[in-house]
C-alpha positions in Angstrom: 83.2 157.4 -113.4 83.1 155.8 -116.8 85.6 153.2 -115.6 82.6 151.4 -114.1 81.3 150.6 -117.6 82.3 147.7 -119.7 84.0 148.4 -123.0 80.7 147.7 -124.8 78.8 150.1 -122.5 81.4 152.8 -122.9 81.1 152.5 -126.7 77.4 152.8 -126.3 77.7 155.9 -124.2 80.0 157.6 -126.7 77.6 156.7 -129.5 74.6 158.3 -127.7 76.7 161.3 -126.7 77.5 161.9 -130.4 73.9 161.8 -131.3 72.9 164.0 -128.4 75.4 166.8 -128.9 75.3 166.8 -132.7 71.5 167.0 -133.0 69.2 166.3 -130.1 70.4 169.1 -127.8 70.3 171.6 -130.6 66.6 171.0 -131.2 65.5 171.1 -127.5 64.9 174.8 -127.1 62.6 175.1 -130.1 60.7 172.0 -129.1 60.2 173.4 -125.6 59.0 176.7 -127.0 56.5 175.2 -129.3 55.5 172.3 -127.0 56.1 169.9 -129.9 56.9 166.2 -129.8 60.5 165.4 -130.7 59.8 163.6 -134.0 63.3 164.3 -135.5 64.9 162.8 -132.4 63.0 159.6 -132.8 63.8 159.4 -136.4 67.4 159.5 -135.3 66.9 156.8 -132.6 65.0 154.6 -135.1 67.8 154.9 -137.6 70.3 154.0 -134.9 68.3 150.8 -134.1 67.6 151.8 -130.5 63.9 151.6 -130.4 63.9 147.9 -129.7 66.6 148.1 -127.0 64.7 146.3 -124.3 63.5 143.4 -126.4 65.4 140.1 -126.5 67.7 139.5 -129.4 65.3 136.8 -130.7 62.7 139.5 -131.2 65.1 141.8 -133.0 66.1 143.7 -129.9 69.4 144.5 -128.1 68.8 142.5 -124.9 68.9 145.6 -122.6 65.6 144.7 -120.8 65.4 143.5 -117.2 65.4 139.9 -118.4 68.3 140.6 -120.8 72.0 140.4 -120.3 72.7 144.1 -120.0 69.9 146.2 -118.4 72.4 148.9 -117.4 72.9 149.8 -121.1 69.2 150.7 -121.3 69.4 153.1 -118.4 72.6 154.6 -119.8 70.7 155.5 -123.0 68.1 157.3 -120.9 70.7 159.0 -118.8 72.7 160.3 -121.8 69.6 161.3 -123.8 68.4 163.4 -120.8 71.7 165.4 -121.1 70.3 166.8 -124.4 66.6 166.7 -123.8 64.8 165.2 -120.8 61.5 165.1 -122.8 63.1 162.8 -125.4 64.6 160.6 -122.7 61.2 160.1 -121.1 59.4 159.4 -124.3 62.1 156.8 -125.1 61.7 155.3 -121.5 57.9 155.0 -121.8 58.1 153.3 -125.1 60.9 150.9 -124.1 59.1 149.9 -120.8 55.9 149.2 -122.7 57.9 147.0 -125.1 59.2 145.1 -122.2 55.8 144.6 -120.7 54.4 143.4 -124.1 57.2 140.9 -124.2 56.8 139.8 -120.6 53.0 139.3 -120.8 52.4 138.7 -124.5 52.7 135.8 -126.9 55.2 135.7 -129.7 52.4 136.6 -132.1 51.3 139.5 -130.0 54.9 140.8 -129.7 55.4 140.6 -133.5 52.1 142.3 -134.2 52.3 145.1 -131.6 56.0 145.9 -132.3 55.7 145.8 -136.1 54.9 149.5 -136.4 58.1 150.3 -134.4 60.3 148.0 -136.4 59.0 149.3 -139.8 58.1 152.9 -139.2 59.6 154.0 -135.8 56.1 154.3 -134.2 56.1 154.3 -130.4 54.3 152.4 -127.7 52.3 153.9 -124.8 52.2 152.8 -121.2 49.0 154.3 -119.9 48.5 153.6 -116.2 48.0 156.8 -114.1 44.7 158.5 -113.7 43.5 161.9 -112.6 43.3 162.0 -108.8 45.8 159.2 -108.5 45.6 155.4 -108.7 45.1 153.0 -111.6 41.9 151.2 -110.8 39.3 153.7 -112.0 39.4 152.6 -115.6 37.4 149.4 -115.7 37.2 146.5 -118.1 33.9 144.8 -118.4 34.0 141.2 -119.9 31.9 141.0 -123.0 31.5 138.5 -125.8 34.9 138.2 -127.6 36.8 140.6 -125.3 36.6 143.5 -122.9 34.7 146.8 -122.9 36.9 149.6 -121.4 35.5 152.8 -119.7 37.6 155.4 -117.9 40.2 158.1 -118.2 44.0 157.9 -118.3 46.3 160.9 -118.2 50.1 161.4 -118.8 49.8 159.0 -121.8 53.2 159.8 -123.2 53.7 159.0 -126.9 49.9 158.5 -127.5 50.0 160.9 -130.4 52.8 159.0 -132.0 51.5 155.4 -131.4 49.6 152.8 -133.3 49.2 150.6 -130.3 48.7 151.7 -126.7 49.3 149.5 -123.7 46.7 150.3 -121.0 46.4 149.0 -117.5 42.8 148.5 -116.5 40.8 146.9 -113.6 38.8 143.9 -114.6 35.5 144.5 -112.8 34.8 140.8 -112.6 38.1 139.6 -111.1 39.2 143.0 -109.6 42.7 142.3 -111.0 44.8 144.8 -113.0 45.0 143.7 -116.6 47.1 144.9 -119.4 45.4 145.4 -122.8 46.7 146.8 -126.1 44.4 149.2 -127.8 44.7 150.4 -131.4 44.6 154.2 -131.7 41.6 154.1 -134.1 39.4 152.0 -131.8 35.9 153.2 -131.5 35.3 154.7 -128.0 38.8 156.0 -127.6 39.6 159.7 -127.6 43.2 161.0 -127.6 43.3 164.6 -126.4 46.7 166.1 -127.2 45.7 169.7 -126.3 45.5 168.6 -122.6 49.3 168.7 -122.5 50.4 172.3 -121.6 52.8 172.1 -118.6 55.5 174.5 -117.5 58.3 171.9 -118.1 58.8 168.7 -120.1 56.8 170.5 -122.8 58.1 168.3 -125.6 57.1 165.2 -123.8 53.6 165.3 -125.2 51.4 163.2 -123.0 47.7 163.3 -124.0 44.6 162.5 -122.0 42.9 159.3 -123.0 39.2 158.8 -122.6 37.6 155.4 -123.0 33.8 155.1 -123.5 32.8 151.4 -123.9 35.9 150.9 -126.0 36.0 147.3 -127.2 39.2 145.4 -126.9 39.2 141.9 -128.5 40.6 138.9 -126.7 43.7 138.8 -129.0 44.7 142.3 -127.6 44.5 141.3 -124.0 47.8 140.2 -122.6 48.3 137.2 -120.3 48.8 137.0 -116.5 46.2 139.3 -115.0 47.6 141.0 -111.9 51.2 140.5 -112.8 51.9 144.2 -113.4 51.8 144.7 -109.7 53.0 141.3 -108.4 56.0 141.3 -110.6 57.0 144.8 -109.5 56.6 146.6 -112.8 55.9 149.9 -111.1 59.2 149.6 -109.3 61.0 148.6 -112.5 59.6 151.6 -114.4 60.8 153.8 -111.5 64.5 153.1 -112.5 64.1 155.1 -115.7 63.0 158.3 -113.9 66.2 158.3 -111.8 68.3 157.9 -115.0 66.6 160.9 -116.4 67.2 163.0 -113.3 70.9 162.0 -113.2 71.4 162.8 -116.9 69.7 166.2 -116.6 71.6 167.0 -113.4 74.9 166.3 -115.1 74.0 168.5 -118.1 73.0 171.4 -115.8 76.0 171.0 -113.6 78.5 170.9 -116.5 76.8 173.9 -118.2 77.1 175.8 -114.9 80.8 175.0 -114.4 81.6 176.0 -118.0 79.6 179.3 -117.6 81.6 180.1 -114.4 84.9 179.4 -116.1 84.0 181.6 -119.0 82.8 184.5 -116.8 85.9 184.2 -114.5 83.8 183.4 -111.4 86.0 180.6 -110.1 88.1 182.3 -107.3 85.5 182.6 -104.6 86.0 179.8 -102.0 82.2 179.6 -101.3 81.5 178.9 -105.0 84.3 176.3 -105.1 82.6 174.6 -102.1 79.2 174.5 -103.8 80.7 173.1 -107.0 82.5 170.4 -105.0 79.3 169.6 -103.0 77.2 169.1 -106.1 79.9 167.1 -107.9 80.1 164.7 -104.9 76.3 164.4 -104.7 75.9 163.6 -108.4 78.7 161.0 -108.3 77.3 159.3 -105.2 73.8 159.1 -106.7 75.1 157.7 -110.0 77.3 155.0 -108.3 74.4 153.9 -106.1 72.1 153.9 -109.1 74.4 151.7 -111.2 74.8 149.4 -108.2 71.0 149.1 -107.9 70.6 148.2 -111.6 73.2 145.4 -111.3 71.9 144.2 -107.9 68.3 143.8 -109.4 69.7 141.1 -111.8 70.5 139.0 -108.7 67.8 140.1 -106.3 65.0 142.2 -107.7 63.5 143.3 -104.3 66.8 144.5 -103.0 67.7 146.1 -106.2 64.4 148.0 -106.2 65.0 149.2 -102.6 68.5 150.5 -103.6 66.9 152.2 -106.6 64.6 154.1 -104.3 67.7 155.2 -102.3 69.3 156.4 -105.5 66.2 158.2 -106.6 65.9 159.9 -103.3 69.6 161.1 -103.6 69.0 162.2 -107.2 66.0 164.3 -106.3 67.7 165.7 -103.2 70.6 166.7 -105.3 68.3 168.4 -107.9 66.7 170.4 -105.1 70.0 171.4 -103.7 71.3 172.4 -107.2 68.3 174.5 -107.8 68.8 176.2 -104.5 72.4 177.3 -105.1 72.7 177.5 -108.9 71.5 181.1 -109.0 74.2 182.1 -106.5 76.9 180.5 -108.8 75.9 182.0 -112.1 73.6 185.0 -111.5 70.3 186.0 -113.1 71.6 186.3 -116.7 72.2 182.6 -116.9 68.4 182.1 -116.6 67.7 184.0 -119.8 65.9 181.8 -122.3 68.8 181.9 -124.7 70.6 179.5 -122.3 69.5 175.9 -121.5 69.6 176.1 -117.7 66.1 177.6 -117.1 64.5 175.1 -119.5 66.1 172.1 -117.8 65.2 173.4 -114.4 61.6 173.7 -115.5 61.7 170.2 -116.9 62.9 168.9 -113.5 60.4 171.0 -111.6 57.7 169.0 -113.4 59.4 165.6 -113.9 60.7 165.1 -110.4 57.1 165.2 -109.1 56.5 161.8 -110.8 56.2 160.4 -107.3 56.4 162.4 -104.1 59.9 162.6 -102.8 59.2 161.0 -99.4 57.7 157.7 -100.7 61.1 156.1 -101.5 62.7 157.1 -98.3 59.6 155.7 -96.3 59.9 152.4 -98.2 63.6 152.1 -97.4 63.0 153.0 -93.8 60.3 150.4 -93.4 62.6 147.7 -94.8 65.4 148.7 -92.5 63.1 148.6 -89.5 61.8 145.1 -90.5 58.3 146.5 -91.3 56.2 145.5 -94.2 56.8 147.7 -97.3 55.0 147.9 -100.7 57.1 148.1 -103.8 53.9 148.9 -105.8 54.3 152.5 -104.5 57.3 152.8 -106.6 
């Protein structure tokens, strides 16, 4: 599989793997047990110079964003991080996508100002869009003198407890367009509720509830191009990172299962052999399609996004199939908390519900049938 990577990408994969297996994966169980943010993981990522991966080189980044010369490298980082801790991978994804959006919509001065805490101290960005009950338009921005007044609630605000600046998508009540604003964590009228986060899985991916009550955002913290978050398919672009996480976690669970079977001498049953071969084939098929989708998006974003939905569908389908048969392969002891399998399964039980499984397949089917389709559902 690694032969599809360039030498530079292969070197990056090996570098991330060393970080994951020397430190990140060893911290994952305790972070899950305590429901604590992976601070030490991000100190490592900051030290390795990876927190600006998706920014252009002119801004001090690595050029791995969608507008850069090597977006696949960004998703390889997510995929490999997920092999050690899916929570860390998602926190990295959210921060990196927010950095891309600040660059896409912001001025050079705004990029420098909002990314300074990351460059200097390893602080993370937030991409707050989703709201309780679904949708993004319930949090409204009322134009006032010198800026906007924000009122509403956002949940799943990953990284908010480790951020100085939070990017937030709000509906301008005057224009009805979705705008992106950047809010300082100490702004009056903003409450960050970290206690809200208490899920069964992805426990270290601390994602607070944000409540805005007439929170003032000055004009110099409002990004340009209202409405572009949807019209430029940023929901679909963000969707890529979830698939990378699923694929990385799948590979880790599969490899652990195979190693466990070898150690326990449970390799001679032909039915088990068939199951192992089935999952191996499904993972490889999803990965190859996914890498193709990333590369295709550089030439044709719409077609690349459609292919990414195919890959995501395959990845989630493989996750569900793996969960169905894993117990038959390894038995109940493998699900003791002293092993990583049950933790990663809980992580995927939660994380794979980011968007309902059928949406991607419906979108692809609509495109195949020549019907209108909406990439904003990504």
